[in-house]
Residue frames as a rotation matrix with the C-alpha (Angstrom) as fourth column:
MET 1
0.755 -0.634 0.168 -7.48
-0.063 -0.324 -0.944 -24.65
0.652 0.702 -0.285 25.24
PRO 2
0.362 -0.688 -0.629 -4.05
0.899 0.436 0.040 -25.43
0.247 -0.580 0.776 26.76
ALA 3
0.726 -0.165 -0.668 -2.29
0.286 -0.810 0.511 -22.76
-0.625 -0.562 -0.541 28.80
GLY 4
-0.203 -0.847 -0.491 -0.15
-0.147 -0.470 0.870 -20.51
-0.968 0.249 -0.029 26.64
GLY 5
-0.464 0.098 0.880 -1.87
0.799 0.474 0.369 -21.73
-0.381 0.875 -0.298 23.49
GLU 6
-0.704 0.212 -0.678 -2.92
-0.321 -0.947 0.037 -19.08
-0.634 0.243 0.734 21.05
ARG 7
0.145 0.816 0.559 -6.09
0.559 0.399 -0.727 -19.14
-0.817 0.418 -0.398 19.11
ARG 8
-0.837 -0.502 -0.217 -5.58
0.083 -0.509 0.857 -18.18
-0.540 0.699 0.468 15.49
GLY 9
-0.620 0.613 0.490 -7.99
0.682 0.111 0.723 -16.88
0.389 0.782 -0.487 12.93
LEU 10
-0.430 0.563 0.706 -11.09
-0.291 -0.827 0.481 -14.82
0.855 0.001 0.519 13.39
PRO 11
-0.855 0.214 0.473 -12.87
-0.463 0.099 -0.881 -14.69
-0.235 -0.972 0.014 16.77
GLN 12
-0.745 0.623 0.239 -15.91
0.621 0.778 -0.092 -16.93
-0.243 0.080 -0.967 17.13
GLY 13
0.262 0.927 -0.268 -18.88
0.611 -0.374 -0.697 -15.44
-0.747 0.019 -0.665 15.29
SER 14
-0.104 -0.358 -0.928 -16.76
-0.419 -0.830 0.367 -13.34
-0.902 0.427 -0.063 12.93
HIS 15
-0.932 -0.200 0.301 -16.96
0.149 0.547 0.824 -15.99
-0.329 0.813 -0.480 10.22
LEU 16
-0.137 0.971 0.196 -20.73
0.944 0.188 -0.270 -15.64
-0.299 0.148 -0.943 10.27
CYS 17
0.333 0.214 -0.918 -20.41
0.168 -0.972 -0.166 -11.84
-0.928 -0.099 -0.360 10.15
TRP 18
-0.567 -0.632 -0.528 -18.16
-0.436 -0.313 0.844 -11.94
-0.699 0.709 -0.098 7.09
LEU 19
-0.822 0.321 0.471 -20.40
0.536 0.716 0.447 -14.46
-0.194 0.620 -0.761 5.39
LEU 20
0.210 0.958 -0.197 -23.45
0.832 -0.281 -0.479 -12.24
-0.514 -0.063 -0.856 5.94
CYS 21
0.117 -0.241 -0.964 -21.59
-0.191 -0.958 0.216 -9.16
-0.975 0.159 -0.158 4.69
VAL 22
-0.872 -0.482 -0.084 -20.51
-0.200 0.194 0.961 -10.91
-0.446 0.855 -0.265 1.50
PHE 23
-0.527 0.760 0.380 -24.03
0.829 0.558 0.033 -12.27
-0.187 0.332 -0.925 0.95
THR 24
0.349 0.676 -0.649 -25.55
0.520 -0.716 -0.465 -8.80
-0.780 -0.175 -0.601 1.43
LEU 25
-0.237 -0.521 -0.820 -23.12
-0.424 -0.704 0.569 -7.21
-0.874 0.482 -0.054 -1.01
LYS 26
-0.968 -0.122 0.217 -23.78
0.116 0.551 0.826 -9.87
-0.221 0.825 -0.520 -3.66
LEU 27
-0.239 0.965 0.110 -27.54
0.907 0.262 -0.330 -9.60
-0.348 0.021 -0.937 -3.17
CYS 28
0.544 0.497 -0.676 -27.60
0.372 -0.865 -0.337 -5.84
-0.752 -0.068 -0.656 -3.54
GLN 29
-0.515 -0.837 -0.185 -25.01
0.161 -0.307 0.938 -5.56
-0.842 0.454 0.293 -6.26
ALA 30
0.712 0.698 0.075 -26.27
0.255 -0.158 -0.954 -3.79
-0.654 0.699 -0.291 -9.38
GLU 31
-0.017 -0.726 0.688 -24.44
0.984 0.111 0.142 -3.38
-0.179 0.679 0.712 -12.62
ALA 32
-0.118 -0.102 -0.988 -23.22
0.158 -0.984 0.082 0.15
-0.980 -0.146 0.132 -13.20
PRO 33
0.895 0.445 0.042 -24.12
0.132 -0.173 -0.976 1.84
-0.427 0.879 -0.213 -16.47
VAL 34
0.269 -0.817 0.510 -21.44
0.963 0.237 -0.128 1.93
-0.017 0.525 0.851 -19.14
ARG 35
0.379 -0.222 -0.898 -19.28
0.228 -0.918 0.323 5.03
-0.897 -0.328 -0.298 -18.80
ALA 36
0.967 0.005 -0.255 -18.17
-0.228 -0.428 -0.875 7.12
-0.113 0.904 -0.413 -21.75
GLU 37
0.168 -0.986 -0.005 -14.48
-0.939 -0.161 0.304 6.46
-0.300 -0.047 -0.953 -20.91
GLN 38
-0.185 -0.210 0.960 -15.00
-0.153 0.971 0.183 2.74
-0.971 -0.113 -0.211 -21.51
LEU 39
0.791 0.520 0.320 -16.21
0.249 0.204 -0.947 3.30
-0.558 0.829 0.032 -25.06
SER 40
0.179 -0.738 0.651 -13.96
0.982 0.176 -0.070 3.62
-0.063 0.652 0.756 -28.10
VAL 41
-0.296 -0.412 -0.862 -12.03
0.427 -0.864 0.266 6.88
-0.855 -0.289 0.431 -28.50
SER 42
-0.940 -0.059 0.335 -12.96
0.338 -0.271 0.901 7.32
0.037 0.961 0.275 -32.16
THR 43
-0.637 0.729 -0.249 -15.95
-0.439 -0.609 -0.661 9.67
-0.634 -0.312 0.708 -32.50
SER 44
-0.404 0.513 -0.757 -17.33
-0.811 0.181 0.556 7.69
0.423 0.839 0.343 -35.46
ASN 45
-0.570 0.150 -0.807 -17.78
0.233 0.972 0.016 4.67
0.788 -0.179 -0.590 -33.17
LEU 46
-0.970 0.201 -0.139 -19.35
0.082 -0.268 -0.960 6.67
-0.231 -0.942 0.244 -30.37
PRO 47
-0.151 0.977 0.150 -23.13
0.985 0.161 -0.056 6.71
-0.079 0.139 -0.987 -30.02
CYS 48
-0.253 0.057 0.966 -24.56
0.488 -0.855 0.178 10.02
0.835 0.516 0.189 -31.17
TRP 49
0.756 0.651 0.067 -26.02
0.264 -0.397 0.879 10.77
0.599 -0.647 -0.472 -27.73
LEU 50
0.415 -0.691 -0.592 -22.49
0.840 0.041 0.541 11.06
-0.349 -0.722 0.598 -26.29
VAL 51
-0.603 -0.794 0.076 -21.35
0.738 -0.520 0.429 13.78
-0.302 0.315 0.900 -28.71
GLU 52
-0.837 0.354 0.417 -24.51
-0.018 -0.780 0.626 15.76
0.546 0.517 0.659 -29.51
GLU 53
-0.626 0.702 0.339 -27.87
-0.700 -0.315 -0.641 16.85
-0.343 -0.639 0.689 -28.14
PHE 54
-0.875 0.388 -0.290 -30.70
0.148 0.785 0.601 14.34
0.461 0.483 -0.744 -28.24
VAL 55
-0.301 0.877 0.374 -34.42
-0.942 -0.335 0.027 14.02
0.149 -0.345 0.927 -27.59
VAL 56
-0.844 0.070 0.532 -36.02
-0.151 0.920 -0.361 10.99
-0.515 -0.385 -0.766 -25.94
ALA 57
-0.622 0.615 -0.485 -38.44
-0.625 -0.017 0.780 9.48
0.472 0.789 0.395 -28.47
GLU 58
0.413 0.704 -0.577 -39.64
-0.067 0.656 0.752 6.60
0.908 -0.272 0.318 -26.25
GLU 59
0.425 -0.190 0.885 -39.35
-0.881 -0.313 0.355 6.53
0.209 -0.931 -0.300 -22.47
CYS 60
-0.655 -0.743 0.141 -37.30
-0.744 0.599 -0.296 3.96
0.135 -0.299 -0.945 -20.58
ALA 61
0.552 0.833 0.040 -38.92
-0.834 0.549 0.058 0.52
0.026 -0.066 0.998 -20.92
GLN 62
0.099 -0.484 0.869 -37.94
-0.398 0.781 0.481 -3.07
-0.912 -0.394 -0.116 -20.22
CYS 63
-0.562 -0.407 -0.719 -36.37
-0.819 0.154 0.553 -4.91
-0.114 0.900 -0.420 -23.14
SER 64
0.682 0.727 -0.078 -38.41
-0.725 0.657 -0.207 -7.59
-0.099 0.197 0.975 -24.86
ASN 65
0.531 -0.480 0.698 -36.89
0.113 0.857 0.504 -11.07
-0.840 -0.189 0.509 -25.29
PHE 66
0.686 -0.246 0.685 -36.06
0.722 0.120 -0.681 -10.22
0.085 0.962 0.260 -28.90
GLN 67
0.777 -0.391 0.493 -34.44
-0.279 -0.916 -0.287 -6.89
0.564 0.085 -0.821 -27.95
ALA 68
0.691 -0.524 0.497 -32.44
-0.522 0.114 0.845 -8.53
-0.500 -0.844 -0.195 -25.17
LYS 69
0.446 -0.509 0.736 -30.87
0.527 0.814 0.244 -10.86
-0.723 0.279 0.632 -27.76
THR 70
0.381 -0.223 0.897 -30.36
0.905 -0.108 -0.411 -8.34
0.189 0.969 0.160 -30.54
THR 71
0.683 -0.088 0.726 -29.75
-0.026 -0.995 -0.097 -4.96
0.730 0.047 -0.681 -28.88
PRO 72
-0.175 -0.847 -0.502 -26.42
0.606 0.309 -0.733 -4.66
0.776 -0.433 0.459 -27.02
GLU 73
-0.556 -0.011 0.831 -27.73
-0.416 -0.862 -0.290 -1.72
0.720 -0.506 0.475 -24.96
CYS 74
0.550 0.834 0.052 -30.14
-0.523 0.295 0.800 -4.11
0.652 -0.467 0.598 -23.20
GLY 75
0.204 -0.535 -0.820 -27.24
0.343 0.824 -0.452 -6.07
0.917 -0.189 0.352 -21.74
SER 76
-0.731 -0.664 0.157 -26.23
0.092 -0.324 -0.942 -3.77
0.676 -0.674 0.298 -18.90
THR 77
-0.846 0.419 0.331 -29.57
-0.494 -0.377 -0.784 -2.92
-0.203 -0.826 0.525 -17.27
GLY 78
-0.712 0.632 0.307 -32.30
0.654 0.756 -0.038 -4.73
-0.256 0.174 -0.951 -19.21
TYR 79
0.431 0.826 -0.364 -33.99
0.589 -0.563 -0.580 -1.39
-0.684 0.036 -0.729 -19.99
VAL 80
-0.669 -0.611 0.423 -33.63
0.724 -0.409 0.555 0.91
-0.166 0.677 0.717 -23.02
GLU 81
0.295 0.716 -0.632 -35.01
0.231 -0.695 -0.680 4.18
-0.927 0.055 -0.371 -24.27
LYS 82
0.149 -0.172 0.974 -35.20
0.989 0.044 -0.144 5.24
-0.018 0.984 0.177 -27.91
ILE 83
0.149 -0.184 -0.972 -33.53
0.269 -0.938 0.219 8.58
-0.951 -0.294 -0.090 -28.60
THR 84
0.672 0.015 0.740 -33.23
0.730 -0.183 -0.659 10.86
0.126 0.983 -0.133 -31.62
CYS 85
-0.238 -0.847 -0.475 -30.03
0.790 -0.453 0.414 12.84
-0.566 -0.277 0.777 -31.99
SER 86
0.444 0.543 -0.713 -30.60
0.191 -0.835 -0.517 16.48
-0.876 0.093 -0.474 -32.96
SER 87
0.060 -0.465 -0.883 -27.95
-0.728 -0.626 0.280 17.26
-0.683 0.626 -0.376 -35.57
SER 88
-0.876 -0.461 -0.144 -27.48
-0.433 0.618 0.656 13.83
-0.213 0.637 -0.741 -37.19
LYS 89
-0.008 0.989 -0.148 -31.21
-1.000 -0.005 0.018 12.87
0.018 0.148 0.989 -36.93
ARG 90
-0.566 -0.240 -0.789 -30.21
-0.298 0.952 -0.075 9.30
0.768 0.193 -0.610 -36.08
ASN 91
0.572 0.721 0.391 -32.47
-0.727 0.225 0.649 7.07
0.380 -0.655 0.653 -34.00
GLU 92
-0.435 -0.747 -0.503 -30.60
-0.269 0.641 -0.719 4.98
0.859 -0.177 -0.480 -31.46
PHE 93
0.710 0.559 -0.428 -31.21
0.227 0.394 0.891 3.02
0.667 -0.729 0.153 -28.31
LYS 94
-0.277 -0.750 0.601 -29.66
-0.508 -0.416 -0.754 4.06
0.815 -0.514 -0.266 -25.01
SER 95
-0.295 0.115 -0.948 -29.42
0.650 0.752 -0.111 1.93
0.700 -0.649 -0.297 -21.87
CYS 96
-0.242 0.281 0.929 -31.33
-0.541 -0.834 0.112 3.41
0.806 -0.475 0.353 -18.94
ARG 97
-0.932 -0.004 -0.364 -32.39
0.300 0.558 -0.774 2.64
0.206 -0.830 -0.518 -15.38
SER 98
-0.184 0.953 0.242 -36.12
0.129 -0.221 0.967 2.53
0.974 0.209 -0.082 -14.77
ALA 99
-0.288 0.192 0.938 -37.86
-0.859 -0.485 -0.164 3.70
0.424 -0.853 0.305 -11.61
LEU 100
0.778 0.628 -0.021 -39.39
-0.572 0.722 0.390 0.24
0.260 -0.291 0.921 -11.19
MET 101
0.454 -0.706 -0.544 -35.98
0.367 0.704 -0.608 -1.43
0.812 0.077 0.579 -11.34
GLU 102
-0.518 -0.647 0.559 -34.58
-0.210 -0.538 -0.817 1.08
0.829 -0.541 0.142 -8.84
GLN 103
0.154 0.669 0.727 -37.52
-0.942 -0.122 0.312 0.43
0.297 -0.733 0.612 -6.53
HIS 104
0.891 0.144 -0.431 -36.93
-0.090 0.986 0.143 -3.34
0.446 -0.089 0.891 -6.67
LEU 105
-0.015 -0.978 -0.207 -33.23
0.390 0.185 -0.902 -2.85
0.921 -0.094 0.378 -5.93
PHE 106
-0.403 -0.074 0.912 -34.10
-0.629 -0.702 -0.335 -0.54
0.665 -0.709 0.236 -3.01
TRP 107
0.533 0.708 0.463 -36.48
-0.828 0.324 0.457 -3.06
0.174 -0.627 0.759 -1.43
LYS 108
0.679 -0.425 -0.599 -33.98
0.263 0.902 -0.342 -5.88
0.685 0.075 0.724 -1.92
PHE 109
-0.399 -0.872 0.283 -31.41
0.084 -0.342 -0.936 -3.78
0.913 -0.349 0.210 -0.10
GLU 110
-0.167 0.421 0.891 -33.87
-0.889 -0.456 0.049 -2.90
0.427 -0.784 0.451 2.68
GLY 111
0.842 0.511 -0.174 -34.81
-0.417 0.819 0.394 -6.56
0.344 -0.259 0.903 3.09
ALA 112
0.305 -0.820 -0.485 -31.17
0.433 0.573 -0.696 -7.59
0.848 0.003 0.530 3.30
ILE 113
-0.548 -0.513 0.661 -30.45
-0.284 -0.629 -0.723 -4.90
0.787 -0.584 0.199 5.91
VAL 114
0.257 0.717 0.648 -33.46
-0.929 -0.003 0.371 -5.94
0.268 -0.697 0.665 8.02
GLY 115
0.849 0.032 -0.528 -32.35
-0.021 0.999 0.026 -9.58
0.528 -0.011 0.849 7.76
VAL 116
-0.147 -0.979 -0.138 -28.81
0.357 0.078 -0.931 -8.74
0.922 -0.186 0.338 8.87
ALA 117
-0.418 0.052 0.907 -30.17
-0.682 -0.678 -0.275 -6.60
0.601 -0.733 0.319 11.72
LEU 118
0.659 0.729 0.185 -32.37
-0.693 0.492 0.527 -9.50
0.293 -0.475 0.830 12.93
VAL 119
0.582 -0.525 -0.621 -29.47
0.348 0.851 -0.394 -11.93
0.735 0.013 0.678 12.83
PHE 120
-0.492 -0.839 0.233 -27.25
0.160 -0.350 -0.923 -9.60
0.856 -0.417 0.306 14.84
ALA 121
-0.063 0.551 0.832 -30.07
-0.876 -0.430 0.218 -8.86
0.478 -0.716 0.510 17.29
CYS 122
0.885 0.363 -0.290 -30.40
-0.231 0.885 0.404 -12.61
0.404 -0.290 0.868 17.89
LEU 123
0.149 -0.917 -0.370 -26.63
0.505 0.392 -0.769 -12.90
0.850 -0.073 0.521 18.36
VAL 124
-0.521 -0.297 0.801 -26.72
-0.409 -0.736 -0.539 -10.08
0.749 -0.608 0.262 20.93
ILE 125
0.431 0.766 0.478 -29.55
-0.833 0.135 0.536 -11.76
0.346 -0.629 0.696 22.84
VAL 126
0.811 -0.173 -0.559 -27.75
0.198 0.980 -0.015 -15.12
0.551 -0.099 0.829 22.89
ARG 127
-0.224 -0.974 0.024 -24.49
0.384 -0.111 -0.917 -13.52
0.896 -0.197 0.399 24.04
GLN 128
-0.298 0.183 0.937 -26.25
-0.711 -0.698 -0.090 -11.52
0.637 -0.692 0.338 26.74
ARG 129
0.785 0.617 0.058 -27.86
-0.522 0.608 0.599 -14.70
0.334 -0.500 0.799 28.08
GLN 130
0.457 -0.711 -0.535 -24.46
0.507 0.702 -0.500 -16.42
0.731 -0.043 0.681 28.18
LEU 131
-0.523 -0.692 0.497 -22.95
0.026 -0.596 -0.802 -13.52
0.852 -0.407 0.330 30.10
ASP 132
0.113 0.651 0.751 -25.90
-0.860 -0.314 0.402 -13.43
0.498 -0.691 0.524 32.50
ARG 133
0.885 0.195 -0.422 -25.48
-0.036 0.933 0.357 -17.17
0.463 -0.301 0.833 33.20
LYS 134
0.000 -0.970 -0.245 -21.75
0.561 0.203 -0.802 -16.69
0.827 -0.137 0.545 33.87
ALA 135
-0.495 -0.148 0.856 -22.47
-0.438 -0.808 -0.393 -13.80
0.750 -0.570 0.336 36.24
LEU 136
0.532 0.764 0.364 -25.10
-0.747 0.222 0.627 -15.82
0.398 -0.605 0.689 38.13
GLU 137
0.710 -0.344 -0.614 -22.70
0.345 0.931 -0.123 -18.76
0.614 -0.124 0.779 38.41
LYS 138
-0.400 -0.890 0.220 -20.00
0.261 -0.341 -0.903 -16.49
0.878 -0.304 0.369 39.88
VAL 139
-0.225 0.403 0.887 -22.46
-0.807 -0.588 0.062 -15.08
0.546 -0.701 0.458 42.42
ARG 140
0.806 0.560 -0.193 -23.63
-0.394 0.750 0.531 -18.59
0.442 -0.352 0.825 43.33
LYS 141
0.301 -0.790 -0.535 -20.02
0.553 0.601 -0.576 -19.74
0.777 -0.122 0.618 43.87
GLN 142
-0.584 -0.501 0.638 -19.30
-0.157 -0.702 -0.695 -16.70
0.796 -0.506 0.331 46.06
ILE 143
0.204 0.748 0.631 -22.42
-0.883 -0.137 0.448 -17.38
0.422 -0.649 0.633 48.18
GLU 144
0.852 0.122 -0.508 -21.52
-0.011 0.976 0.217 -21.09
0.523 -0.180 0.833 48.55
SER 145
-0.034 -0.970 -0.239 -17.96
0.476 0.194 -0.858 -20.28
0.879 -0.143 0.456 49.66
ILE 146
-0.291 -0.030 0.956 -19.20
-0.594 -0.778 -0.205 -18.06
0.750 -0.628 0.208 52.53
């Protein structure tokens, strides 16, 4: 680099760091469940489980191919539970998050973190070797000049 020249942009290695961070976030990203505020304000359009007590008729289970195409609640997580509302006695489906799905997301996250840790450990080792070589070269030059 010429004297007085400035280097612009991120320091060497930072591009890789940002790329790994973005990759990790995308890999571990999970869709959040639909919040009540995002639904229509009219109570007639609201699902009964938002405005009254309910009982779970069928536990959280993965949607079948048919349900995934026909039931909108399957869209956000891929899992639904059948509920019965107490006062209106309506049967509806409610999106849910299963323990199995959470476990898969957890292990994906753990794997990504271990992968990132290994990459950075390798970067530290490589950098340390570079610095050790520079230090040895300086010592060698000092010994030769004596």
